[in-house]
N, C-alpha and C positions, 0 to 999 in steps of 0.2 A: 491719156496710155500714156502719150508723146513727152504731154510735162514729164510726167514721173519718172523718162526716161532719162530726160535731160538734169533733173533732180540730183538724182540715182548717180550718175555722170560727173558730175558736179561734187559731188563731196566724197566718190573714190579719190577723185585729183587730191584736192582738197587733205583728206589721207594723208595720201602719197606726202606730198609734199611738207606735211608735218614732219617726215620722219630722219631723223638726219644722223642718225650711231652708225658705231663700226656691224661691219658683213657676219653675215651669222654662219656661225659653222658648227659641223655633224658631229656628236663625240660618239669616240670609238673606244669600247672595250677589248682588246685578244684575248680575255679572262669569260669573254660571255657569249655565246652565237648571235649577232644582231637579227640574223634569217637574214631573207632575199627585200633587196632593194620594193616597195608597194609604195604609187603612185593614187592609187583610188580609194584608199581609206583620208587624205588629207589634202589629194590634189596638189600634190608637192610631191617630189621622192623623199621618201620619208621608210626607214628599217622597221619591220615588223614588228620586233622586241620595243622598239617607242611608239605604240599606237595600242589607246585603249582599247582599239573593237577588234573583234576575232576574226581574223585573216586568214587564208590560206591562198597561198601563190604558188601555182602549178606551171614547171619549167619546162625550156621545148625541149630539155634531155628525158623529163620527165615523159613530153608526151613521144618524143620520140620513141623510147624506150618501151610504154605503153602496146604501143599503133596502134591505138583504137582510131578508128576511121571517124567519128561521130563525137562532135564537143559531150553529145550527152550522154557519153556511154562513161568521157572524160570525168565528168561533174557528178558522178553515182559512186562514184569513189571517195569524194570529200565532205568532212562530216559534217553536219546538219543543213546538208541536200538532201533531198527525194526527189526524186524523176519519175514522172509514169508518162507510160506512153501507149498510146492506142493500136495496138498488134508490133506487127516491125516493121521497114523500112517506108519513111514517108507520112509513118501514122500522126497526128498531131500530141506533141508531148511539154508535159508541164512540169515546173519545178518548184517544188515547196521546197521556200526556206524557211526553217526551223518552224513549222508549221504555219508559219504566213498563207495565204491565196497566192495561187503564181500572178495575178496582175498587181500585186504588192513589191515586187524585185524587179529593178530596174535593170535590164542588160544592158550593153552599149560595147559596139566593136570601134577600138582607137578614139574612144569618147561621143561615139557616136550614137545616140540615141535610137533604137532599133526596137521597142514597143510595139505592136501594130496598133495605132488608131484605130481601125473599124471592127478588132477584137471586139466581144463585150466587156473583159475585163481589164482590156489594152495588158495583155500578158504578150509572153512573146515565145514562138513557136521552135520549138531547138531543132524540129525532124528533118529541117535541109540544111543545118549547120553543119562544117563538115571541117573535119581537121586539117585544117590546110594554111600555110605560110602565118603560123601560126606564133609569137615566140612567148608568151604565156597568158595566164591567166590566172587574173584578180578575181578572188570574193572577199566581199566583203560581210559580215553579216549581224545582222541588226538595226538599228534605223539610222538613214544617211538621210531623209530631207532638206536637213542643213545646209547640205554642201547640193543634190542634186534633185531638189522640190517630190513633185509630188513622182506615182511609182519604186520611191525606194526608202519604202517605212518599212519593208522587212530586210533589203540590202539590195547590195550593187552584186552585177558580175560584171564585168569587164574584160573580154577578149583584145588581146594585144599585135600587130598582126609585128612581121620580122621588116627589122630595116635595111638597108643596107649597106654593107661594108668590107672595104679591101680589096683585094683582087677582083674580077669578074669571074666568077661564076653559075657554069649552068647544072642543073642536075634533075633528071630523069629518073620517074617511078613508074613500073607496072604491076600491079598485081592479081591473082586469077583467084574464084572460089569458088564456094559453095551455093546452087541457087544459080549456075552462071552469069556471078557477081564478076565484075570488074572495070579497075581503078587505073586511067594514066593519070599523069601529072609534070607538065614540063614548065623548069623554075630557071629563072634569072634574075643573080642580084650580084650586088657589088658597091664600088665608090671609084667616084672619077673625077678629081681634083677637089669642085666644091658639091657636086653632085651625088650624091648615095638613092638606092634604087632597090628594088625588090620584087619583082613580079613573077605570076605564076596563073597556072589555069588548068585546075584538073576536072574529068567526067569520070562518073560511076554510076554502071548502071546493072540492073541486077531483076533478074525475073522474079523473085521475092517469092513469097509466101502467104497465105491467104491469111488479113486481118484478123478476121473472123472464127473461130473459136471453133475446130474441129468440122473446118469444110473444108470443100473441094478448088478453091481458082483460086492461080498463084497471083497474088496483085505487082504488077513489077514497080521498076522504079527506076530512076532519070535523075542527073543531079549535073550541072556547069556549071564551077564555078567557078569566076576570074574574079585575081587578088590586084592592087597592088599597091603601092605604098611607094612615094616620092621626097626626097629631103633638099636641098638646098641650101649653102650659107654665104648669104646675099654679102653680110658685111664681117667686119669677126663677131659684135655683139647678137647676129641679127641672124635668123634663121625662118625656113619656111616651109613647109609640111606638107606634103597633096595625098592623098587617100581614098581611094574608089574600092569599091568590092559588090559585086555581080553575080547571084545568085537565080539560076535558074529549075525547075523543079517541077518531075510531070511523076503522078504517080495515082494509081489504083487504092481504089477503098473500099469500102462492104458499107451496107444498107444498115448496118446497125450489129450491137453483139448478138453472135451465131446468126448473122444474115449474110450468106452470102451472097455480092453481083457479080452480074459479069463485066461487064461497062459503063460504069460507076466512077468515073476520073476527077481527080483535082489536077488544078498548074499552082504553083508561086511563083512569084517574081520579085526579087527584091532586090533595090537598090540601093547603097548607100556612100556616100562622099563627104570631103571633112578638109578648108582647108586651114591651117594656125598659123599664125603669123609672131611666131617671138623676139623678143626684144628688150637684152639687158640696159636698162639705162643707164644704170652707171653699179658700182658693190652693192649699193643698198635697197634698188628697186626691177624689180624686171615685170612683164608686161608679156602677155599670152590673149593674141586676138583670135577668134576660132568662129568660122561660118560649117555648119555641117544641116546635111539633109539627108531622110532617107525616102523611102519612099515602098508601097508595100501592096500590088498585088495577088488575089487568092480569085481560081474564077474553079468554079463545080457544074460536073456535067452528066447527066444521066438521061439516060436514051429509056424506050419502052427496049424490053428485052425477055427469056423465056420466063425469067422466075418473077417476071411484074412486068405487067402488058402496060403496065398503064404511070411508068415512069418519066419526069415531064422536066426536067430540070435542068435550066441553064444559069446561073446566077454569080453574080462576081462584086467582090467590094474594091475598093481602091483607098491608099490612106496614106498619108507621108506628113511631114514632119518638118519645121526647117526652125532652125535654133540657131543664136547669134550670141555670141559670150564676150565678155571682157573682162578677164582675169588677171589682179595686181598681187605680187608677192613680195613684200614689203620683209628686208631683216633690220629691220635696229637695234637691234646687239645682238648680241653671240647667242641668250636666253630666249630670243622669241623670233616665231615668221610667223607674219601677217596674209594673213591668205583675205581679200576680197574682191567682191564680182559683179560684175548687171548684169542680167539675161533677156532675150525674150524669143518665148517660143511659138509658132503658130503649126497646130493640127487641123487636120483641112481633111474628109472625108466622104465615100457618099457611096452608094451600090443598087442595085438596079436587078433586073433578071427576070424569068417568063411569070415571076406568081409577086402581085401586089401589094404585098404585103412585105416585100423582101426590099421595095425601094426608101432610098433617104436619099432627102435631096441633099445638096451640097452643103453642108455646113465646115463651121470656123470655129476655133476656138484659140484666145491667145492668152500670155499668160508674161509677164513681168516682174522678173525675180529681181532679188538682191539678196548675197549672202556676206557673213562675216563672221571668217577663223581664226583665232591666235595657236600657235601652238608654244608654251612655255616647258620652257626646261631647270628644273631649279637642283641644286647641290651633283649637278650631271647627270644625277641618276634617276631624279621625278621629273614624268612626263606630264605636263593636263594641255588639253584642248578641249577648251569651249568655243560652239561656234551659236551660230545665230542668222534667220535667212526668214524673210516675208517676199512670201508669192502673193502676189493682184491676179486673179481669172476674172476675166472678162464677163464670166455666168457668174458665181456666188462669191463674191469680192475676194477681200484679203485674209492671207494666211499664216499666222505666223508657228516656227517651230522653234525646237533648240535638243541644244547636245553638250555633254560636255561626257568627256571621256578620261584616261590615265592610267600612266603605267608606270610601274616604280621598281629599277632593278637592285638588285643586289649580286653585283660581278663576285662576289670573291666564294658566294655562297651556290649560283650559278641560280638563281630565284628569280623570277620575273612576277609582279604581283596587278592586275589589269580591271579595270571595271569602268564601262558604259551606263549613262544612262542617257534619252531622250522620247522626242516625240516624234509623231511624223503625220502625215494627209497622204489622202489616193484621191484627187479630182480625178470626177465620175467620166467614163466615158463618154466621144460622139453615140456611140452605137446608145447607152444606156439614157444619153438627156432627149435623143433625137429620131430614135426608130419607131414605131410604131402601139409599141413595151414598151418606151422611154417615159423620163419624164421634166421636162427641163427645170426645176426644181430641185434636184434632187440634191443634195449637199456631198461634200466628200466623206471619204471612210478618216478616221481619227484614232491616233495608239500613242500608245504609250510607254515605254520598253528598258528593262536595262539588265545588264548581262558583270557575275563577279568573277573571275575566275584565277589563276595560276599555272605559273610554267617551273616545270625544275631541271635545270640540264646536270648531269652525273659521270664518274668516268673521264674528263679531261673530254666533256662534249660526245660522247660516241652513244652514252641513253641522252633520252630525254624522253619527257610526261608532262600533259596539264590537264586539268579539269578546270570545266564553263559552267557555270550553271546561267540560262536565262529565262525571261519572263517578258511575253505580249500580253497586255492588255487592247483588244482592238474593239472599237466601238461606233455606232450609225455606218455600220458597214451596207453599202448599197448589195442587195440581194435581190431574189428572184420572191417576188409576192404570190404566190398561185392563187389565192383567192384575189388578185384586181386583176390576175397578167400584166403584172407592170414590175417594174425595180421600181424599187423601193428601202430607201433607209432605215434599216430592219434589223439587222442583225447586228449582234454583239457578241464576242468571243476571248477567249485568254490557249492561248499557249505559253509549255514552258517544258522547260528541261535539262537535261544534261551534256555535256560534249566531252567525249574523252579521248586525246589522243598519244601517242607513244610512237617514238622510231625508237632502235637501237643497230648501231651501225662496228660487228665485231671484226670487219675488217674492212681497210680500205673500196675494196669491190663488192662489200655485201653488203644492201641496205634492207633491212628489215621496219615495217611497218604496220599498224594499226589502230582504228576510229573506233571509237562505238557512240551512237546519237539517242538519245531516251528524249522522247515527245509526246506527250500530254496534252491535249486539248478537248476544249469542251466549248458547245454553245451556251451561252450564259439562257439563250428565250428556252431552251430544250433540256437546254441538260443532259446531251447526247456527243459523243468525239465528231470530231468533224469527219468531215471523208477524204478518203483517199490522203490521210495522213500514218506513216510507217511511224507508228508506236519506239520499237524498236529495230535498231539499225548496225549493220556492223560491217566496217571492211577491213581488209588488208591486201597487200602488198611486202610480197618482195623480187630485189632487184642482185643480178652477180654479174659481174662479172670477170669472164672466165681467159687468161692467157692473154686478157687488150684485144681480143679478137672475136672473142663468141662475148653475147649477153642474154641472157636469160630474165625474162619479167613473166611476173606471175602477180595477179588479181581475185579475188576471192570479197563476193557481197553478201553479205545477209538482210533480208528483207524481210520483216513480221511481220503477225497478222496484221488488217486493215482494214476498214467499211467503209464497202465502195459506193454505200449511200448514204446522206443524212439522216434518214430514220436510224440507221443505225442495224439494219435488220437481213445482211448479205455482207458479210464476212472472209475475205480472199485471204486461202491458205498464205503461212511463209515458205521463203524461198531462198535460194541461194547457185548462185550463179560466178562461174569461175571463168575467170581468158587468160590464156597463156599467149608468150608471143618468144618467139626466137630467134637470132640475127649472126650472122658469120661475117665478118670482113673480108674477103675473097683477094682485096688487094684494098691500098688505099683511098680507092675509088669505087668500088664497087662490091656491093649490101650483099649478103641472098636472106631472107627471113622468110619464117614464117610465121604463121599465126592459131588458136584457133582459140573459134569462142563460145562461150558454154561447153565447158571441158567436159562436162560428167552431165551432159542433156537432158538439164531439169527442163521439167513444163511447168509455165507460171502462165499467172492469169493479171499484170498491173492493175487491168480492169476490169470486172464481169465479163464474159464473153469474145474477149480478146486473148489471142493468144501468142506467142512469143515463138520465134525458133529456137528449136533445138542442137543440137550441135554444128558448127560452122565450121570450114574445113579453110585455108585461104593462104597462099605464099607467092611470094613473086623477089625481083629483085629492084635494086636503089645504085644510081648512078649518078657522081657527080666529078664535075671536069671542068 
């Protein structure tokens, strides 16, 4: 393993010293809206329009206007993203990106990989991630294994926190509402000489309501989130960045679908941190060294009670991942940006409890990786990005992935064409390898995917729309073999569909937008549709600023029919959820707001036997000073 690291590091240095031409420039054409700057698609700052992958950037302003408390509710409004939760606050939450498995989406916070090593599919539970101190959310759909390795074969979601700038500013926030819910926040941000800082602490409490549908006992929830980001300019061309986030959540939950339990409790403790060293060696070469660490501990307890005299559960799971990465960006000519890097990642986990079948001794998996990508620009408006990656896993060996994406701009007509093709892989989780139900001989999931589409702007960029077709072929996936009561490489599936987006801005103060996602899935072994994938999903939003002080925001999401089980025997009903938020700037430093969730009180089950809250009302005040 050490030999591989040395070889790759040497290769990086050799490649870097071979670059001798002038620095890179980003082409900007005022006739075409280039979109937001996105980092997650290429690991460098690039305009969305110059990226072949399908991307969504949710800005801090959009987060503020929506007023949503949880990141999972923000993701519901994005195209190609289906969110499924077990009931209400604290209920386990999964994201299906273009119909892929939850474990096929890599989730990062400021580049820190936070997928849980001890969850069976190594997915991330969005139930406890609150919209606090977040600058933007970047979603990249389609295979991203060439830059991010395992877990990214379906796409990447990167949550980027706020970076301190300007004069020192305090902000305070208070909100109260239905279910005896209260949220308080205190934050501090600013910049002093060479130091930038952003710090916040948030507390959220709610009595909640029963997660099990049609039951009586409320399931309470509490969440304490600490977030900080510090940056310091050591030299004119050298910066360091330190990120820290800690989430402590406690929640009540139930025995299962339509099965209430008065004292079943879960705890989730999640800590993540990253140190980054950025150095620009000269005008054609900069590099970044990062170390990141994330740790998740989950605990579940259920004692005997009036509904079940024989409950006796006390189980816990611990997992962590450490990652070292050395990334180089080279600008040999004004039409090329080369990105290459080396990574070392270690996953570690264990489980214990009162039940012997739940115990997993401390296990470790190590991966050494090398990636290479080149962003090429031809004739100013054609952008082609090929990429290649090798991952060396200490259990199953070497896996190679490839990708090429392209974007072609026609600024005179406001048209953009895009295409993306790539392969992906997903390493088996520690649970799938080493639990009593696992198999150390498991191989990775594999995929081949592509998408093609176009975007069009009209009427001086006031109107835009786009359409994308996507296709994913997953094979050899790890799944549950009921005949053996073990995980095996037995699943093969196809997901395909369309993503449509449109926006219209008739006034500078008024924006309307909509998106539609059609997803068709098929289990190639059973000819059944994959469970919990929504075939038709529609999103709509409107944001209107009145007289500069008042802002009105309305979002609506329609979720169509979907099967709750792999046998396709239990079809869940469609539903539409509408949320509203209104705010008024009382002064330059004080804002009053109100919001209503599930405005029309639509009862729905995202998972059979688990209900969702009816109409909920909230109001609060926000102050900056």
